[in-house]
All heavy atoms as an XYZ file, in Angstrom:
767
protein
N     249.628    135.695     88.828
C     248.849    134.677     88.086
C     248.865    135.007     86.622
O     248.439    136.105     86.286
C     247.514    134.666     88.730
C     246.581    133.656     88.067
S     245.247    133.637     89.205
C     244.064    132.807     88.552
N     249.333    134.120     85.858
C     249.406    134.329     84.417
C     248.196    133.796     83.784
O     247.663    132.695     83.991
C     250.630    133.608     83.836
N     247.604    134.663     82.847
C     246.500    134.244     82.011
C     246.950    133.487     80.828
O     247.919    133.904     80.175
C     245.660    135.402     81.615
C     244.903    136.156     82.753
O     244.514    135.352     83.712
O     244.705    137.319     82.723
N     246.352    132.376     80.516
C     246.773    131.605     79.290
C     245.739    131.966     78.210
O     244.552    131.439     78.188
C     246.703    130.104     79.612
C     247.814    129.690     80.571
O     248.867    130.392     80.535
N     247.627    128.719     81.287
N     246.151    132.785     77.250
C     245.266    133.182     76.198
C     245.728    132.365     74.912
O     246.914    132.280     74.698
C     245.328    134.694     75.874
C     244.652    135.438     76.936
C     245.363    136.167     77.911
C     243.293    135.535     77.032
C     244.791    136.905     78.833
C     242.630    136.263     77.998
C     243.377    136.944     78.892
N     244.807    131.979     74.154
C     245.131    131.277     72.896
C     245.255    132.476     71.864
O     244.361    133.094     71.492
C     243.966    130.389     72.479
C     244.380    129.536     71.290
O     245.456    129.660     70.726
N     243.541    128.578     70.973
N     246.513    132.652     71.503
C     246.834    133.788     70.546
C     246.964    133.271     69.130
O     247.922    133.574     68.458
C     248.069    134.531     70.983
C     248.095    135.160     72.409
C     249.428    135.735     72.706
C     247.009    136.217     72.480
N     245.869    132.549     68.671
C     245.929    132.155     67.292
C     245.497    133.256     66.381
O     244.633    134.070     66.745
C     244.870    130.982     67.142
C     245.127    129.741     67.969
C     246.267    128.910     67.277
O     246.437    129.014     66.098
N     247.006    128.159     68.122
N     246.148    133.445     65.191
C     245.713    134.503     64.347
C     244.270    134.249     63.869
O     243.886    133.105     63.620
C     246.676    134.366     63.184
C     247.413    133.072     63.239
C     247.226    132.600     64.752
N     243.566    135.374     63.731
C     242.154    135.219     63.253
C     242.175    135.036     61.727
O     242.954    135.633     61.056
C     241.377    136.507     63.600
C     241.117    136.601     65.077
S     240.183    138.135     65.446
C     238.687    137.895     64.495
N     241.245    134.164     61.252
C     241.120    133.865     59.926
C     240.063    134.778     59.331
O     238.995    135.001     59.979
C     240.757    132.430     59.675
C     241.976    131.450     59.977
C     241.545    130.064     59.629
O     240.459    129.784     59.342
N     242.559    129.254     59.612
N     240.390    135.334     58.219
C     239.451    136.242     57.554
C     238.274    135.369     57.013
O     238.416    134.251     56.581
C     240.080    136.966     56.339
N     237.068    135.939     57.084
C     235.943    135.146     56.554
C     236.101    134.972     55.041
O     236.663    135.754     54.387
C     234.707    136.052     56.844
C     235.281    137.400     57.188
C     236.703    137.198     57.550
N     235.548    133.851     54.588
C     235.723    133.530     53.189
C     234.965    134.617     52.338
O     233.808    134.932     52.639
C     235.099    132.108     52.896
O     235.126    131.897     51.529
N     235.568    135.119     51.396
C     234.989    136.128     50.481
C     234.484    135.587     49.241
O     234.083    136.307     48.276
C     235.974    137.271     50.245
C     236.449    137.985     51.459
S     235.176    138.603     52.522
C     234.669    140.009     51.656
N     234.397    134.237     49.055
C     233.989    133.542     47.898
C     232.442    133.514     47.869
O     231.881    133.019     48.839
C     234.511    132.153     47.766
C     234.013    131.456     46.580
C     236.077    132.164     47.811
N     231.750    134.129     46.908
C     230.320    134.061     46.955
C     229.806    132.667     46.876
O     230.394    131.766     46.255
C     229.882    134.816     45.609
C     231.182    135.542     45.226
C     232.376    134.791     45.759
N     228.671    132.419     47.582
C     228.031    131.044     47.548
C     227.762    130.547     46.188
O     227.806    129.362     45.895
C     226.848    131.045     48.348
N     227.397    131.491     45.257
C     227.083    131.089     43.917
C     228.182    130.410     43.138
O     228.022    129.750     42.125
C     226.506    132.227     43.039
O     227.407    133.207     42.963
N     229.443    130.605     43.588
C     230.607    129.982     42.863
C     230.960    128.659     43.498
O     231.780    127.943     42.940
C     231.814    130.885     42.878
O     232.245    131.141     44.171
C     231.571    132.209     42.137
N     230.389    128.301     44.609
C     230.699    127.037     45.303
C     229.589    126.056     45.349
O     229.750    124.907     45.345
C     231.341    127.229     46.707
O     230.288    127.937     47.452
C     232.545    128.036     46.667
N     228.348    126.573     45.352
C     227.162    125.665     45.355
C     226.898    125.147     43.970
O     227.042    125.814     43.011
C     225.913    126.497     45.836
C     225.976    126.846     47.257
C     224.808    127.703     47.684
C     223.477    127.122     47.384
N     222.316    127.939     47.749
N     226.376    123.913     43.935
C     226.037    123.330     42.650
C     224.560    123.660     42.299
O     224.320    123.885     41.164
C     226.163    121.782     42.643
C     225.746    121.001     41.394
C     226.558    121.494     40.122
O     227.669    122.048     40.335
O     226.003    121.251     39.072
N     223.720    123.701     43.248
C     222.314    124.070     43.099
C     222.079    125.484     43.456
O     222.345    125.894     44.628
C     221.334    123.161     43.836
C     221.581    121.752     43.517
C     219.888    123.511     43.535
C     221.459    121.344     42.045
N     221.626    126.343     42.545
C     221.463    127.821     42.750
C     220.021    128.246     42.751
O     219.282    127.720     41.975
C     222.244    128.598     41.719
C     223.749    128.249     41.543
C     224.281    129.058     40.400
C     224.464    128.473     42.848
N     219.672    129.203     43.579
C     218.365    129.803     43.514
C     218.375    130.827     42.346
O     219.474    131.095     41.786
C     218.042    130.571     44.862
O     219.034    131.636     44.956
C     218.074    129.580     46.008
N     217.161    131.380     42.057
C     217.111    132.384     40.977
C     218.096    133.614     41.332
O     218.730    134.096     40.472
C     215.675    132.831     40.742
C     215.584    133.708     39.508
C     215.124    133.583     41.966
C     215.115    132.950     38.306
N     218.098    134.035     42.578
C     218.964    135.133     42.958
C     220.420    134.777     42.820
O     221.203    135.592     42.200
C     218.666    135.481     44.452
C     217.346    136.091     44.699
C     216.230    135.022     44.978
O     216.571    133.755     44.986
O     215.029    135.435     45.053
N     220.881    133.609     43.191
C     222.243    133.229     43.056
C     222.615    132.969     41.603
O     223.703    133.325     41.174
C     222.491    131.937     43.864
C     222.311    132.068     45.376
C     222.280    130.772     46.117
O     221.815    129.756     45.564
O     222.629    130.751     47.309
N     221.675    132.443     40.882
C     221.925    132.211     39.396
C     222.094    133.554     38.695
O     223.039    133.697     37.852
C     220.855    131.362     38.761
N     221.277    134.481     38.960
C     221.320    135.837     38.392
C     222.667    136.494     38.736
O     223.326    137.073     37.866
C     220.205    136.726     38.861
N     223.154    136.378     39.965
C     224.410    136.861     40.369
C     225.539    136.146     39.622
O     226.468    136.804     39.125
C     224.582    136.764     41.897
C     225.861    137.283     42.417
C     226.079    137.069     43.885
O     225.099    136.937     44.628
O     227.303    137.038     44.318
N     225.444    134.846     39.610
C     226.447    134.094     38.888
C     226.611    134.431     37.419
O     227.758    134.559     36.929
C     226.170    132.589     39.065
C     227.113    131.618     38.384
C     228.336    131.385     38.845
C     226.647    130.968     37.193
C     229.199    130.521     38.162
C     227.500    130.142     36.561
C     228.824    129.941     37.055
N     225.490    134.663     36.764
C     225.480    135.061     35.354
C     225.663    136.480     35.126
O     225.731    136.945     33.912
C     224.191    134.535     34.624
C     224.009    133.041     34.622
C     222.561    132.743     34.183
C     225.004    132.346     33.787
N     225.573    137.331     36.104
C     225.659    138.761     36.019
C     224.548    139.313     35.158
O     224.722    140.122     34.288
C     226.987    139.255     35.524
O     228.001    138.869     36.342
N     223.312    138.855     35.400
C     222.103    139.289     34.746
C     221.063    139.587     35.842
O     221.227    139.205     36.953
C     221.564    138.262     33.772
C     222.527    137.906     32.631
C     221.131    136.958     34.474
N     220.032    140.280     35.463
C     218.876    140.573     36.356
C     218.021    139.317     36.585
O     218.008    138.464     35.743
C     218.057    141.752     35.861
O     217.346    141.318     34.648
N     217.286    139.330     37.668
C     216.357    138.307     37.876
C     215.279    138.258     36.844
O     214.811    137.229     36.427
C     215.775    138.380     39.340
C     216.720    138.023     40.436
C     216.130    137.941     41.848
C     214.856    138.667     42.056
N     214.391    138.523     43.416
N     214.907    139.418     36.374
C     213.830    139.584     35.430
C     214.260    138.873     34.075
O     213.502    138.163     33.575
C     213.548    141.057     35.182
O     212.683    141.216     34.100
N     215.449    139.139     33.746
C     215.986    138.497     32.531
C     215.945    136.935     32.649
O     215.516    136.236     31.743
C     217.376    138.991     32.159
C     218.058    138.267     31.042
C     217.650    138.625     29.673
C     218.977    137.270     31.226
C     218.271    137.949     28.632
C     219.524    136.604     30.194
C     219.222    136.882     28.819
O     219.763    136.192     27.796
N     216.398    136.519     33.794
C     216.412    135.084     34.050
C     215.062    134.465     34.028
O     214.850    133.397     33.476
C     217.167    134.794     35.388
C     217.895    133.456     35.539
C     218.738    133.174     34.404
C     218.654    133.506     36.849
N     214.066    135.146     34.580
C     212.669    134.676     34.618
C     212.186    134.620     33.142
O     211.396    133.691     32.798
C     211.723    135.553     35.460
C     211.778    135.274     36.910
C     212.126    136.174     37.890
C     211.423    133.979     37.367
C     212.138    135.910     39.258
C     211.387    133.694     38.733
C     211.771    134.666     39.695
O     211.787    134.389     40.960
N     212.499    135.565     32.355
C     212.064    135.566     30.960
C     212.648    134.402     30.184
O     212.026    133.676     29.437
C     212.491    136.857     30.248
C     211.668    138.030     30.692
C     212.155    139.340     30.077
C     211.383    140.509     30.664
N     211.929    141.787     30.223
N     213.955    134.040     30.555
C     214.586    132.898     29.882
C     213.940    131.573     30.311
O     213.799    130.693     29.524
C     216.114    132.939     30.152
C     216.817    134.107     29.618
C     216.681    134.232     28.151
O     216.932    133.361     27.418
N     216.215    135.444     27.754
N     213.642    131.539     31.557
C     212.999    130.243     32.015
C     211.528    130.129     31.492
O     211.178    129.090     31.065
C     212.906    130.207     33.589
O     212.180    131.255     34.066
C     214.308    130.177     34.207
N     210.888    131.254     31.418
C     209.474    131.235     30.820
C     209.506    130.800     29.399
O     208.631    130.036     28.936
C     208.841    132.601     30.980
O     207.645    132.659     30.440
N     210.455    131.223     28.656
C     210.663    130.848     27.239
C     211.301    129.531     27.048
O     211.524    129.069     25.889
C     211.335    131.940     26.523
N     211.695    128.877     28.135
C     212.397    127.538     28.153
C     213.670    127.612     27.337
O     214.057    126.753     26.541
C     211.483    126.453     27.576
C     210.330    126.254     28.560
C     209.404    125.136     28.064
O     209.359    124.863     26.846
N     208.670    124.543     29.005
N     214.436    128.746     27.472
C     215.673    128.917     26.794
C     216.920    128.596     27.670
O     218.019    128.686     27.191
C     215.813    130.413     26.321
C     214.881    130.771     25.259
C     215.177    132.140     24.727
N     214.058    132.599     23.778
C     213.404    133.701     23.859
N     213.666    134.489     24.915
N     212.422    134.007     23.050
N     216.619    128.318     28.912
C     217.734    128.135     29.830
C     217.325    126.880     30.715
O     216.154    126.762     31.167
C     218.092    129.307     30.757
C     219.335    129.148     31.529
C     216.957    129.724     31.615
C     219.861    130.475     32.124
N     218.261    125.937     30.958
C     217.923    124.735     31.834
C     217.633    125.150     33.269
O     218.391    125.888     33.846
C     219.166    123.826     31.701
C     220.266    124.759     31.272
C     219.643    125.844     30.449
N     216.474    124.752     33.761
C     216.150    124.992     35.149
C     215.282    123.920     35.662
O     214.837    123.063     34.929
C     215.440    126.449     35.201
C     214.175    126.442     34.552
N     214.086    126.536     33.156
C     212.890    126.431     34.921
C     212.824    126.642     32.759
N     212.109    126.519     33.853
N     215.032    123.950     37.029
C     214.214    122.918     37.714
C     213.154    123.696     38.562
O     213.452    124.720     39.149
C     215.071    122.123     38.566
C     216.188    121.415     37.884
C     217.431    122.043     37.571
C     215.975    120.119     37.349
C     218.351    121.296     36.829
C     216.948    119.444     36.637
C     218.161    120.052     36.347
O     219.096    119.426     35.608
N     212.031    123.021     38.586
C     210.946    123.550     39.489
C     210.365    122.288     40.231
O     209.219    121.811     39.821
C     209.837    124.237     38.630
C     210.218    125.555     38.145
C     208.991    126.300     37.483
C     209.227    127.731     37.228
N     208.040    128.363     36.769
N     210.964    121.854     41.296
C     210.553    120.676     41.928
C     209.144    120.778     42.544
O     208.419    119.824     42.590
C     211.605    120.390     42.997
C     212.248    121.731     43.203
C     212.149    122.468     41.871
N     208.761    121.994     42.947
C     207.462    122.106     43.506
C     206.490    122.854     42.595
O     205.346    123.171     42.981
C     207.533    122.920     44.948
O     208.069    124.155     44.711
C     208.374    122.112     45.911
N     207.008    123.197     41.408
C     206.210    123.972     40.461
C     206.187    125.503     40.719
O     205.541    126.184     39.945
N     206.937    125.891     41.699
C     206.951    127.314     41.949
C     208.345    127.988     41.906
O     208.550    128.786     41.013
C     206.283    127.528     43.411
C     205.922    129.001     43.640
C     205.064    129.027     44.854
C     204.556    130.506     45.035
N     203.407    130.647     45.812
N     209.170    127.637     42.821
C     210.593    128.167     42.811
C     211.455    127.576     41.764
O     211.413    126.332     41.604
C     211.213    128.021     44.201
C     210.520    128.918     45.308
C     211.386    128.996     46.503
N     212.785    129.379     46.230
C     213.418    130.419     46.660
N     212.699    131.250     47.452
N     214.633    130.689     46.374
N     212.287    128.389     41.146
C     213.256    127.944     40.170
C     214.619    127.660     40.771
O     215.063    128.399     41.600
C     213.456    129.002     39.041
S     212.035    129.194     37.928
N     215.144    126.631     40.355
C     216.558    126.238     40.743
C     217.395    125.921     39.498
O     216.800    125.477     38.431
C     216.569    125.004     41.648
C     215.845    125.317     42.999
C     214.491    124.987     43.084
C     216.514    125.870     44.017
C     213.843    125.286     44.365
C     215.887    126.110     45.255
C     214.586    125.812     45.358
O     213.907    126.089     46.556
N     218.643    126.096     39.580
C     219.551    125.916     38.484
C     220.787    125.151     38.927
O     221.260    125.327     40.034
C     220.041    127.284     37.968
C     218.918    128.211     37.578
C     218.261    128.998     38.508
C     218.527    128.308     36.219
C     217.217    129.806     38.169
C     217.487    129.120     35.886
C     216.834    129.877     36.853
N     221.333    124.325     38.031
C     222.568    123.583     38.285
C     223.682    124.516     37.736
O     223.627    124.870     36.530
C     222.606    122.270     37.660
C     221.803    121.182     38.336
C     221.941    119.835     37.713
C     223.332    119.294     37.993
N     223.478    117.820     37.500
N     224.697    124.768     38.519
C     225.736    125.618     38.051
C     226.449    125.124     36.801
O     226.723    125.844     35.889
C     226.721    125.901     39.261
C     227.860    126.845     38.895
C     228.727    127.249     40.098
N     229.149    126.125     40.827
C     230.346    125.490     40.709
N     231.134    125.872     39.761
N     230.700    124.509     41.483
N     226.710    123.830     36.842
C     227.389    123.217     35.720
C     226.589    123.415     34.373
O     227.107    123.600     33.364
C     227.690    121.737     35.929
O     226.429    121.041     36.153
N     225.227    123.273     34.507
C     224.356    123.519     33.330
C     224.362    124.953     32.847
O     224.308    125.273     31.657
C     222.978    123.050     33.620
C     222.872    121.534     33.730
C     221.476    121.025     34.030
O     220.517    121.862     34.404
O     221.276    119.819     33.931
N     224.470    125.856     33.815
C     224.545    127.255     33.417
C     225.868    127.564     32.700
O     225.888    128.346     31.777
C     224.425    128.176     34.698
C     223.116    128.205     35.371
C     223.112    129.039     36.640
C     221.992    128.635     34.444
N     226.971    126.961     33.214
C     228.221    127.111     32.507
C     228.218    126.593     31.101
O     228.658    127.220     30.187
C     229.378    126.428     33.330
C     229.664    127.150     34.597
C     230.563    126.324     35.516
O     230.747    125.158     35.288
O     231.106    126.963     36.499
N     227.524    125.382     30.944
C     227.416    124.810     29.580
C     226.494    125.718     28.707
O     226.864    125.937     27.487
C     226.784    123.505     29.698
C     227.670    122.369     30.188
C     226.945    121.088     30.378
O     225.913    120.887     29.769
O     227.449    120.224     31.134
N     225.512    126.333     29.247
C     224.582    127.264     28.556
C     225.397    128.425     28.060
O     225.224    128.869     26.928
C     223.384    127.535     29.409
C     222.438    128.492     28.835
C     221.464    128.140     27.865
C     222.229    129.850     29.090
N     220.794    129.287     27.466
C     221.212    130.341     28.217
C     222.861    130.787     29.948
C     220.687    131.726     28.270
C     222.409    132.086     29.947
C     221.393    132.533     29.140
N     226.247    128.999     28.959
C     226.979    130.125     28.555
C     227.924    129.815     27.341
O     228.055    130.521     26.414
C     227.804    130.650     29.726
C     226.946    131.242     30.779
C     228.895    131.716     29.288
C     227.606    131.538     32.116
N     228.647    128.707     27.539
C     229.666    128.292     26.528
C     228.974    127.793     25.205
O     229.724    127.794     24.171
C     230.542    127.163     27.101
C     231.355    127.648     28.341
C     232.115    126.456     28.872
C     232.258    128.744     27.963
N     227.769    127.498     25.229
C     227.088    127.094     23.981
C     226.931    128.145     22.969
O     226.776    127.939     21.809
C     225.703    126.473     24.276
N     227.119    129.430     23.351
C     226.894    130.572     22.476
C     228.204    131.050     21.883
O     228.274    132.220     21.488
N     229.214    130.192     21.691
C     230.526    130.594     21.196
C     230.420    131.092     19.723
O     229.718    130.470     18.912
C     231.562    129.387     21.208
C     232.907    129.816     20.789
C     233.829    128.653     20.857
N     235.224    129.044     20.677
C     235.707    129.257     19.378
N     234.971    129.132     18.392
N     236.976    129.680     19.311
N     231.099    132.177     19.558
C     231.149    132.812     18.237
C     232.522    132.426     17.561
O     233.509    132.723     18.188
C     230.909    134.231     18.184
C     229.663    134.671     18.960
C     230.979    134.925     16.831
C     228.349    134.113     18.366
N     232.547    131.933     16.333
C     233.803    131.577     15.670
C     234.506    132.879     15.275
O     233.896    133.866     14.954
C     233.503    130.804     14.413
O     232.944    129.537     14.749
N     235.824    132.780     15.254
C     236.604    133.984     14.756
C     236.584    133.946     13.256
O     236.211    133.003     12.612
C     238.126    133.836     15.249
O     238.661    132.694     14.652
C     238.169    133.705     16.752
N     236.959    135.135     12.727
C     237.038    135.291     11.275
C     238.022    134.227     10.662
O     237.732    133.691      9.557
C     237.417    136.681     10.850
C     236.353    137.658     11.150
C     236.783    139.090     10.651
C     235.729    140.118     10.935
N     236.117    141.400     10.430
N     239.033    133.966     11.354
C     240.073    133.103     10.888
C     239.455    131.605     10.834
O     239.714    130.899      9.854
C     241.274    133.047     11.794
C     242.440    132.146     11.321
C     243.661    132.333     12.208
O     244.105    133.434     12.397
O     244.069    131.270     12.722
N     238.765    131.242     11.878
C     238.174    129.856     11.931
C     237.105    129.734     10.795
O     237.074    128.700     10.145
C     237.483    129.627     13.277
C     238.368    129.482     14.333
C     237.690    129.519     15.769
O     236.671    130.131     15.919
O     238.253    128.927     16.694
N     236.337    130.773     10.555
C     235.377    130.768      9.505
C     236.100    130.606      8.097
O     235.633    129.792      7.213
C     234.421    131.985      9.552
C     233.591    131.948     10.769
C     233.563    132.088      8.268
C     232.972    133.273     11.053
N     237.173    131.362      7.903
C     237.886    131.319      6.613
C     238.451    129.910      6.487
O     238.503    129.381      5.336
C     238.927    132.386      6.707
N     238.986    129.311      7.516
C     239.588    127.956      7.422
C     238.521    126.991      7.040
O     238.718    126.067      6.198
C     240.262    127.548      8.666
C     241.564    128.320      9.005
C     242.101    127.974     10.340
O     241.423    127.360     11.215
N     243.326    128.421     10.632
N     237.409    127.043      7.634
C     236.284    126.152      7.243
C     235.814    126.248      5.822
O     235.559    125.395      5.107
C     235.118    126.313      8.260
C     235.396    125.631      9.647
C     234.097    125.493     10.379
N     233.320    126.615     10.615
C     233.323    127.389     11.645
N     234.119    127.077     12.725
N     232.592    128.474     11.720
N     235.750    127.594      5.438
C     235.328    127.863      4.075
C     236.307    127.287      3.063
O     235.981    126.695      2.064
C     235.127    129.356      3.842
N     237.636    127.524      3.417
C     238.676    126.985      2.497
C     238.608    125.453      2.354
O     238.666    124.905      1.349
C     240.035    127.418      2.939
C     241.156    126.982      2.105
C     242.530    127.590      2.668
C     243.656    127.131      1.789
N     244.942    127.586      2.310
N     238.442    124.778      3.515
C     238.334    123.358      3.606
C     237.113    122.837      2.838
O     237.208    121.838      2.094
C     238.238    122.833      5.108
N     236.027    123.561      2.953
C     234.781    123.239      2.264
C     234.967    123.366      0.736
O     234.584    122.423      0.010
C     233.645    124.098      2.675
C     232.300    123.832      1.922
C     231.575    122.811      2.210
C     231.981    124.673      0.865
C     230.387    122.475      1.466
C     230.805    124.465      0.151
C     229.981    123.373      0.454
O     228.853    123.097     -0.225
N     235.613    124.480      0.292
C     235.826    124.668     -1.159
C     236.771    123.593     -1.686
O     236.574    123.138     -2.813
C     236.417    126.040     -1.318
S     235.190    127.388     -1.110
N     237.787    123.261     -0.957
C     238.727    122.239     -1.448
C     238.051    120.847     -1.570
O     238.362    120.056     -2.430
C     239.976    122.171     -0.574
C     240.869    123.401     -0.621
C     242.005    123.282      0.481
C     241.498    123.514     -2.029
N     237.212    120.575     -0.543
C     236.516    119.255     -0.555
C     235.510    119.150     -1.682
O     235.359    118.114     -2.231
C     235.821    119.111      0.857
C     235.207    117.778      1.068
C     234.632    117.658      2.444
C     233.290    118.170      2.498
N     232.562    117.935      3.763
N     234.803    120.252     -1.991
C     233.687    120.159     -2.973
C     234.270    120.454     -4.367
O     233.507    120.236     -5.331
C     232.622    121.221     -2.687
O     233.127    122.525     -2.631
C     231.947    120.817     -1.399
N     235.450    120.840     -4.539
C     236.034    121.096     -5.904
C     236.339    119.781     -6.568
O     237.090    118.989     -6.042
C     237.229    121.986     -5.811
C     237.719    122.426     -7.146
C     239.062    123.182     -7.033
N     238.990    124.361     -6.173
C     240.008    125.106     -5.841
N     241.151    124.752     -6.262
N     239.870    126.077     -5.056
N     235.902    119.510     -7.677
C     236.129    118.277     -8.452
C     236.326    118.600     -9.866
O     235.919    119.446    -10.557
C     235.101    117.313     -8.259
C     235.068    116.727     -6.848
C     234.058    115.663     -6.754
C     234.095    115.163     -5.300
N     233.418    114.024     -5.044
């Protein structure tokens, strides 16, 4: 009597953290996503420096897309970009 076994290869569990696929993040997931401590994140929310939501007035939630925008808002110009803007400004105001 032959046994019929389904010999499908096993799939490895997904190793993608939930914080990279979920749009709404808890404070723990947001801290992991930003690579900061929960304490730092609480300080930022308390000072209203980072976009967040408190639907019940207690737990904090974050939109991943807003966190990405918040990170990118702190871009620092290169020395070359600053020099180009300064040159353009000097040429424009010279009369």
